[in-house]
N, C-alpha and C positions, 0 to 999 in steps of 0.2 A: 545593390549590384550583386550578381551571382558570383560565388566563389567555388573553386574546385573542391573545397572541403565541405560544401553544403551537402546535406543528406536529406533523404526522404524515408519515411517509415515504410518498410516492406511488410513486416508482420509484427503484431503485438499480441501477447497473451498475458492476461491478468488472472491470477488465481488467488483464492482465499483459503486459509486453513485456520482452524481453531487450535491454539496451543495452550496446553495446561501448564501453569508455572509449577516448578518443583517446590517452591516455597511461596506462599501468598505475599504479595507486595502491599503493604499497609500505607495508605495515604490518608489525608485528613477527611476525605469524602467516603472512605471505606476501603475494603480489601479487594485486591484484584487477584483472582485465582486462575483466570483464563483470558487470553487476549486473541484477537484476530490478527493473523500474520498475512499481509498482502505481498505477493511476489509478482514481478513483471519480467517477462522475457521479451526482448525486442530485437529485430533485425532491421538494419538500415542499409541504404545503398547510396554511394556518392554519385556525383554527376558523371564521374569516370567509370561507374559500374562496379566499383569495389564494394563488397559486402562486409559488414561488421555486425557482430552479435554482442548483446550485453544483457545483464540482469540487474535487478534492484529489488530491495525488500524493505518493509517497514512494519512495525507493530501498530495497529490501530487500537486505541483505547479511549472509549468515550468517558471514562471516569475523570480523567484530567483534561481531555481535549474538547469535551462537549458536555459541560456540567449542568445544563438546563434540566431542572427537576420535573418539568412538564412532560418529559418523554421517558419511557422506560428503556432499559438496556437494548432490547431487541430493535426498537425503533431507531435508537441512536446508531447502533451497529449497522443497520440497513442504510441509513443516511450516509454514513462514512464510506461504506462499500460503493454506494452509488456515486 
């Protein structure tokens, strides 16, 4: 059932930035010196026409989230971005 608070996405913008860490993060699988930072900007509209905007961001790191050794870092990073 439809509610007045239901929203639909009006616009969505996803960007990626490579962020170099000030100090390497050492984990059991190796050191992380750079991570991909994913940011999303979204605008939604309610059934009543009210617009709202929001942002979100997360670090993507294949070292701990995608440990399969069959793929190199570039392949893993591309898979996570996709």
